[in-house]
C-alpha positions as CSV (number, residue, x, y, z in Angstrom):
1,X,0.0,0.0,0.0
2,X,2.8,2.4,0.9
3,X,4.6,1.5,-2.4
4,X,1.4,2.3,-4.3
5,X,0.9,5.6,-2.5
6,X,4.6,6.6,-3.3
7,X,3.9,5.9,-7.0
8,X,0.8,8.0,-7.0
9,X,2.6,10.8,-5.2
10,X,5.5,10.6,-7.6
11,X,3.2,10.7,-10.6
12,X,1.3,13.6,-9.2
13,X,4.5,15.5,-8.6
14,X,5.7,14.8,-12.1
15,X,2.4,16.1,-13.6
16,X,2.5,19.2,-11.3
17,X,6.0,20.1,-12.4
18,X,5.1,19.7,-16.1
19,X,2.0,21.8,-15.6
20,X,4.1,24.5,-14.0
21,X,6.7,24.3,-16.8
22,X,4.0,24.5,-19.4
23,X,2.8,27.8,-17.8
24,X,6.3,29.4,-17.8
25,X,6.5,31.8,-20.8
26,X,9.3,31.4,-23.2
27,X,11.8,33.0,-23.0
28,X,12.0,33.4,-19.2
29,X,15.8,33.5,-19.1
30,X,18.6,34.7,-21.3
31,X,19.2,32.8,-24.6
32,X,22.8,31.9,-25.4
33,X,23.9,31.4,-29.0
34,X,27.2,29.6,-29.4
35,X,29.4,30.8,-32.3
36,X,32.0,28.1,-32.8
37,X,34.6,30.5,-34.1
38,X,36.8,33.3,-32.6
39,X,35.3,36.8,-32.0
40,X,35.4,39.3,-34.7
41,X,34.9,37.0,-37.7
42,X,32.2,37.2,-40.3
43,X,29.9,34.7,-38.6
44,X,30.4,36.3,-35.1
45,X,29.6,39.8,-36.4
46,X,26.5,38.6,-38.3
47,X,25.1,36.7,-35.3
48,X,25.6,39.6,-32.9
49,X,23.6,41.8,-35.3
50,X,20.8,39.3,-35.3
51,X,21.0,38.7,-31.6
52,X,20.6,42.3,-30.8
53,X,17.3,42.5,-32.8
54,X,16.0,39.3,-31.4
55,X,16.7,40.6,-27.9
56,X,14.7,43.7,-28.6
57,X,11.8,41.8,-30.1
58,X,11.7,39.0,-27.5
59,X,12.3,41.4,-24.6
60,X,14.8,39.0,-23.2
61,X,18.6,38.9,-23.7
62,X,20.0,36.9,-26.6
63,X,23.7,36.7,-26.0
64,X,26.6,35.4,-28.2
65,X,29.3,33.2,-26.7
66,X,32.3,32.2,-28.7
67,X,33.6,28.6,-28.3
68,X,36.1,28.0,-31.1
69,X,38.3,25.1,-31.7
70,X,38.7,21.7,-33.6
71,X,37.1,23.0,-36.8
72,X,33.9,24.1,-34.9
73,X,33.5,20.7,-33.2
74,X,34.0,22.1,-29.7
75,X,31.2,24.7,-29.9
76,X,28.9,22.3,-31.7
77,X,29.4,19.5,-29.2
78,X,28.7,21.9,-26.4
79,X,25.2,22.7,-27.9
80,X,24.6,19.0,-28.8
81,X,24.9,18.1,-25.1
82,X,23.0,21.2,-23.8
83,X,19.5,21.0,-22.3
84,X,16.8,21.0,-25.1
85,X,15.0,24.0,-23.6
86,X,15.6,26.7,-26.2
87,X,18.2,28.5,-24.1
88,X,21.3,27.2,-25.8
89,X,21.6,27.5,-29.6
90,X,24.2,27.0,-32.3
91,X,25.1,29.3,-35.2
92,X,26.4,26.8,-37.7
93,X,27.7,27.0,-41.3
94,X,28.9,24.9,-44.1
95,X,31.8,23.3,-42.2
96,X,29.1,21.5,-40.1
97,X,28.5,19.1,-42.9
98,X,32.3,18.6,-43.6
99,X,33.2,17.5,-40.1
100,X,31.6,14.0,-40.1
101,X,33.9,13.1,-43.0
102,X,37.0,14.8,-41.7
103,X,37.0,13.7,-38.0
104,X,37.4,10.0,-37.2
105,X,35.7,10.2,-33.8
106,X,32.9,12.8,-33.8
107,X,31.5,13.4,-30.3
108,X,28.0,14.1,-31.7
109,X,25.8,13.2,-34.6
110,X,25.5,16.0,-37.1
111,X,21.8,15.3,-37.8
112,X,20.3,13.4,-34.9
113,X,21.7,15.6,-32.1
114,X,20.2,18.8,-33.4
115,X,16.9,20.3,-34.6
116,X,17.1,22.9,-37.4
117,X,15.6,26.3,-36.6
118,X,16.2,28.2,-39.9
119,X,18.7,28.8,-42.7
120,X,20.0,32.4,-42.5
121,X,21.7,32.9,-45.8
122,X,24.9,32.6,-47.7
123,X,28.1,34.4,-48.7
124,X,29.8,33.6,-52.0
125,X,33.4,33.0,-52.5
126,X,35.6,34.6,-55.2
127,X,37.9,32.8,-57.5
128,X,40.9,35.1,-57.5
129,X,44.4,34.9,-59.0
130,X,47.6,36.8,-58.9
131,X,47.5,39.3,-61.8
132,X,50.6,37.7,-63.4
133,X,48.7,34.5,-64.0
134,X,47.8,34.3,-67.7
135,X,44.0,33.8,-67.2
136,X,41.1,36.2,-67.3
137,X,38.3,33.7,-66.7
138,X,37.7,30.4,-65.0
139,X,37.9,28.6,-68.3
140,X,41.3,30.2,-69.1
141,X,42.6,29.2,-65.7
142,X,41.5,25.6,-66.3
143,X,43.2,25.5,-69.7
144,X,46.3,26.9,-68.2
145,X,46.3,24.2,-65.5
146,X,45.8,21.5,-68.2
147,X,48.8,22.8,-70.1
148,X,50.9,22.8,-67.0
149,X,49.9,19.8,-64.9
150,X,51.1,19.9,-61.3
151,X,52.7,23.3,-61.7
152,X,49.8,25.5,-60.4
153,X,48.7,25.6,-56.8
154,X,45.9,27.2,-54.8
155,X,45.8,28.6,-51.2
156,X,43.2,28.0,-48.5
157,X,42.6,29.0,-44.9
158,X,43.5,25.4,-43.8
159,X,42.8,21.8,-44.7
160,X,39.1,21.0,-44.5
161,X,38.0,24.6,-44.6
162,X,35.3,25.9,-46.9
163,X,38.0,27.6,-49.0
164,X,39.9,24.4,-49.3
165,X,36.9,22.3,-50.4
166,X,35.8,25.0,-52.9
167,X,39.3,24.5,-54.5
168,X,38.9,20.7,-54.4
169,X,35.5,20.9,-56.0
170,X,37.0,23.1,-58.8
171,X,39.9,20.7,-59.2
172,X,37.6,17.7,-59.4
173,X,35.0,19.1,-61.7
174,X,37.6,20.7,-64.1
175,X,39.7,17.5,-64.1
176,X,43.0,19.4,-63.5
177,X,46.2,18.6,-61.6
178,X,46.8,21.4,-59.1
179,X,48.3,21.4,-55.6
180,X,46.6,22.6,-52.4
181,X,48.7,24.8,-50.1
182,X,47.0,25.2,-46.7
183,X,47.6,28.3,-44.5
184,X,46.6,29.1,-41.0
185,X,43.9,31.5,-42.0
186,X,43.0,33.6,-45.0
187,X,45.4,36.5,-44.4
188,X,48.7,34.5,-44.8
189,X,47.2,32.9,-47.9
190,X,46.6,36.4,-49.3
191,X,50.2,37.4,-48.6
192,X,51.6,34.5,-50.7
193,X,48.9,34.9,-53.4
194,X,49.8,38.6,-53.8
195,X,53.5,37.7,-53.6
196,X,53.1,35.1,-56.4
197,X,54.0,32.0,-54.3
198,X,50.5,30.5,-55.1
199,X,48.4,31.1,-58.2
200,X,44.8,31.2,-57.1
201,X,42.4,31.0,-54.1
202,X,38.7,31.0,-53.2
203,X,38.4,33.6,-50.3
204,X,35.1,35.2,-49.4
205,X,34.1,38.0,-51.7
206,X,34.2,40.5,-48.8
207,X,37.7,39.6,-47.7
208,X,39.1,39.7,-51.2
209,X,37.4,42.7,-52.7
210,X,39.7,45.4,-51.5
211,X,42.7,43.5,-53.0
212,X,40.8,43.2,-56.3
213,X,39.9,46.9,-56.3
214,X,43.6,47.8,-55.6
215,X,44.8,45.6,-58.5
216,X,46.7,43.2,-56.3
217,X,44.4,40.3,-57.3
218,X,42.2,39.5,-60.3
219,X,38.7,38.2,-59.9
220,X,37.8,35.5,-62.4
221,X,34.4,34.5,-61.0
222,X,32.0,34.3,-58.1
223,X,31.1,30.9,-56.7
224,X,27.3,31.4,-56.2
225,X,24.9,29.8,-58.6
226,X,23.8,33.3,-59.8
227,X,25.6,36.6,-60.1
228,X,25.7,38.7,-57.0
229,X,23.6,41.8,-57.0
230,X,26.5,43.5,-55.0
231,X,29.1,42.5,-57.7
232,X,27.0,42.3,-60.8
233,X,30.0,42.6,-63.2
234,X,31.7,39.5,-61.9
235,X,30.5,36.4,-63.7
236,X,29.8,33.2,-61.9
237,X,32.4,30.4,-62.1
238,X,29.7,28.3,-63.7
239,X,29.2,30.8,-66.6
240,X,32.8,31.6,-67.0
241,X,34.2,28.2,-67.7
242,X,32.9,25.5,-65.3
243,X,29.2,24.8,-65.7
244,X,27.4,23.6,-62.6
245,X,30.0,24.9,-60.1
246,X,28.7,26.3,-56.9
247,X,30.4,26.6,-53.5
248,X,29.0,29.4,-51.3
249,X,29.2,29.3,-47.5
250,X,25.8,29.1,-45.9
251,X,24.8,29.8,-42.3
252,X,21.9,28.7,-40.1
253,X,20.7,28.3,-36.5
254,X,20.3,24.9,-34.7
255,X,19.0,23.8,-31.3
256,X,19.7,20.6,-29.3
257,X,17.6,17.6,-30.4
258,X,14.4,17.4,-28.3
259,X,13.8,21.1,-28.2
260,X,9.9,21.6,-28.1
261,X,8.4,22.3,-31.5
262,X,6.6,25.4,-30.1
263,X,10.0,26.8,-29.0
264,X,11.6,26.1,-32.4
265,X,8.6,27.8,-34.1
266,X,9.0,30.9,-31.9
267,X,12.8,31.1,-32.5
268,X,12.2,30.7,-36.3
269,X,9.7,33.5,-36.3
270,X,12.0,35.8,-34.2
271,X,15.0,35.1,-36.3
272,X,13.1,35.8,-39.5
273,X,11.9,39.1,-37.9
274,X,15.5,40.1,-37.1
275,X,16.7,39.1,-40.6
276,X,14.0,41.4,-42.1
277,X,15.0,44.4,-40.1
278,X,16.3,47.3,-42.3
279,X,19.4,47.8,-40.3
280,X,20.4,44.1,-40.4
281,X,19.6,43.9,-44.1
282,X,21.8,46.8,-44.8
283,X,24.8,45.6,-42.7
284,X,24.6,42.1,-44.2
285,X,24.4,43.5,-47.7
286,X,27.6,45.3,-47.1
287,X,29.2,41.9,-46.4
288,X,27.7,40.6,-49.7
289,X,25.4,38.3,-47.7
290,X,22.3,36.9,-49.3
291,X,19.5,36.4,-46.8
292,X,17.4,33.3,-47.4
293,X,15.2,32.5,-44.4
294,X,13.6,29.0,-44.3
295,X,11.4,26.7,-42.3
296,X,12.9,24.3,-39.9
297,X,12.0,21.4,-42.3
298,X,13.6,23.2,-45.3
299,X,16.8,23.8,-43.4
300,X,16.9,20.1,-42.3
301,X,16.6,19.0,-46.0
302,X,19.4,21.3,-47.0
303,X,21.7,19.9,-44.3
304,X,21.0,16.4,-45.5
305,X,21.6,17.2,-49.2
306,X,24.8,19.1,-48.3
307,X,26.0,16.1,-46.3
308,X,25.6,13.9,-49.4
309,X,27.2,16.5,-51.7
310,X,30.3,17.4,-49.7
311,X,30.8,13.9,-48.3
312,X,31.1,12.5,-51.8
313,X,33.6,15.2,-52.7
314,X,35.7,14.6,-49.6
315,X,35.9,10.9,-50.3
316,X,36.6,11.3,-54.0
317,X,39.3,13.9,-53.3
318,X,40.7,12.0,-50.4
319,X,40.7,15.1,-48.2
320,X,42.5,14.7,-44.9
321,X,43.1,17.0,-42.0
């Protein structure tokens, strides 16, 4: 009898706690967005702009916390293991779908341990060369590489980075023999590209544009599927010599798996509201950022398709860290 009474009391307590939790409005505490990169980078700046507007709209703090390291794995793992209550989120980007194929022992599952909130948008890369390279289009660069197998090389911000895999995709689709030279970041890569030690590179359009304007680099094509409204005179790589090529960096927001659907829906709506704010749109436009909000389901489908696409490339190109 005593055992039965304990069970009834425990069940009543459980239901009472759930009832109380159901009545607590969301958000009732600060929301923390983990950015898995160092402060001051493009993703960090973008998320801080969005977080400010979300804070104003939700009337509750939305704070950014940087947890860089291990190719974004450290920050992502922190969110994967956080309570699924909507108070710990992850700003993720294209590298999220690279990591399962680059790290032998991932501490989390890229799909199962997260629930998508929304895609935010994308930033195109630029195919740029040293001005001394005898090529004025992607097609001419491909022809030059075919005439000089093994003699051209391309820089990246490090093995397994978006810039590296953009180059590997170019190499594989064009069927050319070029060498990858990894650097510890984009800046040292620029130094050697401008100095002529490497021949081409796929940096973000924002980081490269001043060098292009100053004549230190030549832009051959933009990596988005369509021309950028911010750089309308730059053809796409696809139209300038390599049909079907596309390698932009996309960004989105994730929550831990198990986050209640109502919370995901609220975050989706608030994020979309922030993305539509004129101040945010203007600031992101200055970074050549294309805003493309989505539903949770649409973002989930994109992650799955990108996993298939880049996983195939990483295996075919035998990319190793």
